[in-house]
C-alpha positions in Angstrom: 24.5 -14.9 -13.9 27.1 -15.9 -11.2 28.1 -13.6 -8.4 24.7 -12.2 -7.6 23.7 -12.2 -4.0 20.6 -14.3 -3.0 18.8 -14.3 0.3 17.3 -17.6 1.1 14.5 -17.5 3.8 13.3 -20.9 4.9 12.5 -22.4 8.3 13.2 -26.0 7.3 16.9 -26.6 7.8 16.9 -29.5 5.4 15.2 -27.6 2.6 17.4 -24.5 3.3 20.6 -26.5 3.1 19.6 -28.2 -0.1 18.6 -24.9 -1.9 21.7 -23.2 -0.6 24.0 -25.9 -2.0 22.2 -25.7 -5.3 22.5 -21.9 -5.6 26.1 -21.8 -4.5 27.0 -24.5 -7.0 25.6 -22.2 -9.7 27.9 -19.4 -8.5 25.5 -17.3 -6.4 26.5 -15.8 -3.0 23.8 -17.1 -0.6 22.8 -15.7 2.8 20.5 -18.0 4.8 17.7 -17.0 7.3 15.5 -19.3 9.4 12.4 -16.9 9.4 11.2 -13.6 8.1 12.1 -11.5 11.1 15.7 -12.7 11.0 15.8 -11.7 7.3 14.2 -8.3 7.9 16.7 -7.4 10.5 19.4 -7.6 7.8 17.8 -7.2 4.4 16.2 -3.8 5.1 19.7 -2.3 5.5 21.6 -4.6 3.2 19.4 -5.7 0.3 20.6 -8.6 -1.8 20.0 -9.0 -5.6 17.1 -11.4 -5.1 15.1 -13.0 -2.3 13.7 -16.6 -2.3 11.4 -17.1 0.6 9.1 -19.7 2.0 5.6 -18.5 3.0 4.8 -20.5 6.2 7.3 -19.6 8.8 7.4 -18.6 12.5 7.5 -14.9 13.7 7.2 -13.1 10.3 5.9 -15.2 7.4 6.8 -14.9 3.8 3.8 -12.7 2.9 4.5 -10.2 5.6 8.2 -10.3 4.8 7.4 -9.4 1.2 5.1 -6.6 2.2 7.8 -5.1 4.5 10.5 -5.3 1.8 8.1 -3.7 -0.7 7.8 -0.7 1.6 11.5 -0.1 0.8 12.3 -1.7 -2.5 10.3 -2.0 -5.8 10.1 -5.1 -7.9 12.9 -4.1 -10.2 15.2 -3.2 -7.3 14.6 -6.4 -5.3 12.9 -9.3 -7.0 11.2 -11.8 -4.7 10.2 -15.4 -5.4 7.8 -16.9 -2.9 7.8 -20.7 -2.4 5.0 -22.7 -0.7 3.1 -25.9 -0.5 0.0 -23.8 -0.8 -1.2 -24.2 -4.3 -4.8 -23.0 -4.5 -5.6 -20.0 -6.7 -6.3 -17.7 -3.7 -2.9 -18.7 -2.1 -1.0 -17.7 -5.3 -3.1 -14.5 -5.6 -2.1 -13.6 -2.0 1.5 -14.0 -2.9 1.3 -11.7 -5.8 -0.9 -9.4 -3.8 1.8 -9.1 -1.2 4.3 -8.0 -3.9 6.1 -11.1 -5.1 7.5 -11.2 -8.6 6.9 -14.9 -8.9 5.5 -17.9 -7.0 6.8 -21.4 -6.9 4.8 -24.4 -5.6 6.6 -27.1 -3.5 7.8 -29.6 -4.5 9.5 -27.9 -7.4 12.1 -28.9 -9.9 15.5 -27.3 -9.4 15.6 -26.2 -13.0 12.3 -24.3 -12.5 13.7 -22.4 -9.6 17.0 -21.6 -11.4 15.0 -20.4 -14.5 12.8 -18.1 -12.5 15.9 -16.6 -10.8 17.7 -16.1 -14.1 14.7 -14.3 -15.7 14.2 -12.0 -12.7 17.8 -11.1 -12.5 17.9 -10.3 -16.2 14.8 -8.2 -15.9 16.4 -6.0 -13.2 18.4 -4.5 -16.1 16.0 -4.7 -19.0 12.6 -4.2 -17.5 12.2 -0.6 -18.8 10.2 -0.3 -21.9 12.3 1.1 -24.8 9.8 3.9 -25.3 9.8 5.0 -21.7 11.8 8.2 -21.1 15.1 7.2 -19.6 15.8 9.4 -16.6 19.2 10.0 -15.0 20.5 8.1 -12.0 18.6 9.1 -8.9 19.7 9.8 -5.4 17.6 9.8 -2.3 16.8 13.3 -1.0 14.1 15.3 0.7 10.9 13.8 2.2 7.6 13.0 0.6 5.0 10.3 0.4 3.4 10.7 -3.0 4.1 7.0 -3.3 2.6 4.1 -5.0 -0.6 4.5 -3.1 -1.1 8.1 -3.7 -0.5 7.9 -7.4 -2.8 5.1 -8.2 -0.6 2.1 -8.7 -2.6 -0.9 -7.7 -1.6 -3.6 -5.2 -1.3 -6.1 -8.0 1.2 -3.9 -9.7 4.7 -3.0 -8.9 4.8 -1.4 -5.4 7.3 1.4 -5.6 8.4 3.8 -2.8 11.6 5.7 -2.4 13.6 4.5 0.6 14.3 7.8 2.2 12.0 10.2 0.4 11.8 11.7 -3.0 14.1 10.7 -5.8 16.1 13.6 -7.2 17.9 13.7 -10.6 21.5 14.4 -10.9 21.5 16.1 -14.3 19.3 15.8 -17.4 15.6 16.6 -17.6 12.8 15.2 -19.8 10.0 17.3 -21.2 6.5 15.7 -21.5 3.8 17.9 -23.0 3.9 21.2 -20.9 5.7 19.5 -18.0 9.3 19.1 -17.0 10.0 15.6 -15.6 12.7 15.8 -12.9 12.5 12.4 -11.2 10.4 9.3 -10.7 8.0 8.4 -7.9 7.6 4.9 -9.1 6.2 2.7 -11.8 3.9 -0.3 -12.0 1.7 -2.3 -14.3 -0.5 0.6 -15.3 2.2 3.2 -15.8 4.8 5.4 -14.4 4.4 8.3 -12.0 7.0 11.1 -12.4 8.0 14.0 -10.2 7.5 17.0 -12.5 7.0 20.7 -12.6 4.8 22.8 -14.9 7.0 24.6 -17.4 5.1 27.9 -17.3 5.5 28.5 -13.5 7.6 25.7 -12.1 4.7 24.5 -9.9 5.5 20.9 -8.6 3.1 18.2 -9.8 2.9 14.4 -10.0 2.6 13.2 -13.6 1.0 9.7 -14.1 1.7 8.3 -17.6 -0.1 5.2 -18.9 2.4 2.4 -19.8 3.3 2.1 -23.5 2.1 -1.5 -23.7 -1.4 -0.4 -22.6 -1.8 2.5 -25.1 -3.7 0.2 -27.4 -5.7 -1.6 -24.6 -9.2 -0.2 -24.7 -10.0 -1.5 -21.2 -6.9 0.0 -19.7 -7.5 3.3 -21.4 -11.1 3.4 -20.3 -10.1 2.7 -16.7 -7.4 5.4 -16.8 -9.7 8.0 -18.3 -12.4 7.1 -15.8 -10.0 7.8 -13.0 -9.2 11.2 -14.7 -12.9 12.1 -14.9 -13.7 10.9 -11.3 -10.9 13.0 -9.8 -11.6 16.0 -12.0 -15.2 16.1 -10.7 -13.9 16.7 -7.2 -12.6 19.9 -5.7 -12.1 19.4 -2.0 -9.3 19.8 0.4 -9.2 16.2 1.5 -9.1 14.4 -1.9 -6.0 14.6 -4.1 -6.7 17.1 -6.9 -6.4 16.5 -10.6 -4.9 19.5 -12.4 -4.8 18.3 -16.0 -5.0 15.3 -18.3 -4.4 14.6 -21.9 -2.5 12.8 -24.7 1.0 13.3 -26.0 3.3 11.3 -28.2 1.0 8.3 -28.1 0.7 8.4 -24.3 -2.2 9.2 -22.0 -1.3 11.2 -18.9 -2.9 12.5 -15.7 -1.5 15.4 -13.7 -2.1 15.6 -10.0 -1.1 17.8 -7.1 2.2 16.8 -5.5 1.5 16.0 -1.8 4.3 16.8 0.6 3.6 14.3 3.4 3.5 10.6 4.3 1.0 7.8 4.1 -0.3 6.4 7.4 1.1 3.0 6.8 4.6 4.5 6.5 4.1 6.6 9.6 3.0 3.7 11.7 5.7 1.4 10.3 8.4 3.9 11.2 7.0 5.5 14.4 4.5 3.0 15.8 0.8 3.6 16.4 -0.6 7.1 16.1 -1.3 9.2 19.2 -5.0 9.2 19.9 -5.5 12.9 19.2 -3.7 12.7 15.9 -5.6 9.6 14.8 -8.9 11.3 15.6 -8.0 14.4 13.6 -6.8 12.3 10.7 -9.9 10.1 10.5 -12.2 13.1 10.9 -10.6 14.4 7.7 -11.0 11.0 6.1 -14.7 11.2 7.1 -14.9 14.6 5.4 -13.3 13.2 2.2 -15.7 10.3 2.1 -18.7 12.7 2.6 -17.4 14.6 -0.5 -17.4 11.3 -2.4 -20.9 10.5 -1.3 -22.1 14.0 -2.3 -20.8 13.2 -5.8 -22.3 9.7 -5.8 -18.9 8.0 -5.6 -17.5 5.2 -3.5 -13.7 4.8 -3.2 -13.5 1.0 -2.6 -9.9 1.0 -1.6 -9.7 2.9 1.7 -6.6 1.8 3.6 -3.7 3.5 5.4 -1.5 3.4 2.3 -4.1 5.5 0.5 -4.4 8.1 3.3 -1.6 10.8 3.1 -1.0 13.2 6.0 0.7 16.3 4.8 3.3 18.2 6.7 0.7 20.9 7.2 -1.6 18.4 8.9 -4.0 18.2 5.9 -5.1 14.7 5.1 -5.6 13.5 1.5 -7.4 10.4 0.4 -5.7 9.1 -2.8 -5.7 6.3 -5.4 -9.1 6.2 -7.2 -8.2 3.4 -9.5 -11.0 1.3 -8.1 -13.6 4.1 -7.5 -17.0 3.8 -9.0 -20.3 5.6 -9.1 -22.9 4.3 -6.6 -25.2 3.2 -9.5 -22.6 0.9 -11.0 -22.4 -2.8 -10.0 -19.7 -3.1 -7.3 -19.2 -6.5 -5.8 -16.3 -8.6 -4.7 -16.3 -10.3 -8.0 -15.4 -7.1 -9.9 -12.0 -7.6 -11.5 -9.3 -6.3 -9.3 -11.5 -5.4 -6.3 -10.2 -8.1 -3.9 -6.6 -7.5 -4.8 -4.8 -5.4 -2.2 -8.0 -4.8 -0.2 -8.5 -8.2 1.5 -8.1 -6.8 5.0 -10.4 -3.9 4.4 -13.4 -5.5 2.5 -16.8 -5.1 4.3 -18.6 -8.3 5.3 -21.7 -7.5 3.2 -19.4 -7.2 0.1 -17.8 -10.5 0.8 -21.2 -12.1 1.0 -22.1 -10.7 -2.4 -23.8 -7.5 -1.5 -23.3 -4.1 -3.2 -20.5 -1.8 -2.0 -21.7 1.6 -0.8 -20.6 4.4 1.5 -20.9 2.2 4.5 -18.5 -0.3 2.9 -15.9 2.6 2.6 -16.6 3.4 6.3 -15.9 -0.2 7.3 -12.6 0.0 5.5 -12.0 3.3 7.3 -12.6 1.5 10.6 -10.1 -1.2 9.7 -7.6 1.5 8.8 -8.2 3.4 12.0 -7.8 0.2 14.1 -4.5 -0.4 12.3 -3.3 3.2 12.9 -4.1 3.1 16.6 -2.8 -0.4 17.4 -0.2 -1.1 14.8 -2.1 -4.3 14.0 -4.8 -5.3 11.5 -8.0 -6.5 13.2 -8.6 -9.4 10.8 -5.5 -11.5 10.4 -4.8 -14.3 7.8 -2.3 -15.6 5.4 -4.6 -15.8 2.3 -7.8 -13.8 1.4 -10.3 -16.6 2.3 -8.9 -16.8 5.9 -9.3 -13.0 6.2 -12.7 -12.9 4.7 -13.9 -15.7 7.1 -12.8 -13.7 10.1 -14.4 -10.5 8.8 -17.8 -12.2 8.1 -17.7 -13.9 11.5 -17.0 -10.5 13.2 -13.9 -12.1 14.7 -12.6 -8.8 16.0 -10.1 -8.6 18.9 -10.9 -5.7 21.1 -8.4 -2.8 20.3 -7.5 -2.5 24.0 -5.9 -6.0 23.8 -3.1 -4.3 21.9 -3.2 -0.8 23.3 -4.3 -0.4 26.9 -4.4 3.4 27.0 -7.2 3.8 24.3 -9.9 6.0 25.6 -13.5 4.5 25.8 -15.1 7.2 23.7 -12.6 6.8 20.9 -13.0 3.0 21.1 -16.7 3.3 20.8 -16.4 5.3 17.6 -14.0 2.8 16.2 -16.2 -0.2 17.0 -19.2 1.5 15.4 -17.2 1.9 12.2 -16.4 -1.9 12.4 -20.0 -3.0 13.1 -20.6 -6.3 11.3 -24.2 -5.2 10.6 -24.0 -2.3 8.2 -27.2 -0.9 9.7 -25.3 -0.4 13.0 -22.4 1.3 11.3 -21.9 5.0 10.5 -24.0 5.8 7.5 -22.0 8.7 6.2 -18.6 10.3 6.5 -20.2 13.4 7.9 -21.5 11.4 10.9 -18.0 10.0 11.5 -16.4 13.5 11.3 -19.0 14.9 13.7 -18.4 12.3 16.4 -14.6 12.5 16.1 -14.7 16.4 16.3 -16.9 16.1 19.4 -14.6 13.7 21.0 -11.6 16.0 20.2 -13.5 18.8 22.0 -14.4 16.6 24.9 -13.0 15.6 28.3 -11.1 12.5 27.2 -9.1 14.5 24.6 -8.5 17.3 27.2 -7.2 14.6 29.6 -4.7 13.4 26.9 -3.5 17.0 26.3 -3.0 17.5 30.0 -0.9 14.3 30.0 1.3 15.9 27.3 0.0 14.1 24.2 0.5 16.2 21.0 -1.9 16.4 18.1 0.6 15.3 15.5 2.1 11.8 14.9 4.6 11.2 17.7 7.4 8.7 18.1 6.5 5.2 19.1 7.8 1.7 18.8 8.5 0.7 15.2 6.6 -2.3 13.9 9.9 -3.6 12.7 11.3 -3.5 16.2 12.4 -7.1 17.0 11.6 -6.4 20.6 7.9 -6.3 19.8 5.8 -8.9 21.6 4.4 -10.2 18.3 4.8 -9.1 14.7 1.8 -7.4 13.0 -0.3 -9.9 11.2 
């Protein structure tokens, strides 16, 4: 296993030197970084074979470093081992939630670290299931954001996104049922999502296929089929549409429309916070989508920027219904998988044991809107219990602390979404859409247009810009 390149991210010089000597002695090429920001500046452009990172560091910590790297590289492409003195269950969950392949508690035995590295490097080559269709080598081409979020791969699964857009095949094609598979959007614990086209008319689609190892798992199959039924019951512009589902060659599959656009988290990550007019239009459409869910007695339970896709035509789609449920089902924080990947967006009443409902989705919409407008999450924290504590306490920095030009009317809508008392919050997506449309037709929006602001996402300071005052939490 010698010769592989390992990035070692550790703020303690003593620990860093010890680990570096150990890895070099085993034949690895080691690059050292004193904190997450220093690592990001290099690794996003020159990824190593594996990353070993401490969690508690200045500037960008290990959890945020992992999230940023996962925006570019999936778990097979770039394995990440997080190392920390934090040993509670919620700390370890936070590490995997961020996208780590493995988690190591300090102090650790050197043999344990080396064993984890050996296994992860080996898995880079052999992780594909033998029964998975083996697609040709892919090259980056085009532009799309039907990514992990939009295809329903959960936060506790492999986070997969193409670096510069869609993956395009060089040669061979694979046929699955009546669909021609031409590339891969990504794969995770529940399955693989392929770029495909319908054989009858060449219409582009996204094909989600349940993983082979889950084909005999009744719980996984039930969850997958529930997602099929939930999405099939909807036919609205602002919710990703299901076109087909079925069973072929021992595999369950779900066919969805291919969305040509980008998720809000990627837009903000690349261009900086959204212009106010664009944000208002986006979240008015999110409100419309949530109203459609309410009309069908559904709650999404995982609203966040990664699950909101803005198409090139300006149409917004809410995606990823892996956690959605009917309003008459029990939906609390203790539901399996609910807290994973949604920690920053969980409503206070759900944290305190209450039932999730439409207003819980609207709280998550408020957190997402805050993040889209400021480039920062309103409730920061390293592990879920820290985040939950701030959410329940209503520990909310005013959005103008991070963006001075926000108009009062838009801020008022945002703060109503984030009201700690659900009774003071918007009750329906229709109410949210109404207020945002009125604001867009009002004097504050006219003033922004007169100043030259456009209605689409515009350029701004990247969240990865090292010149930023402070990194996003």
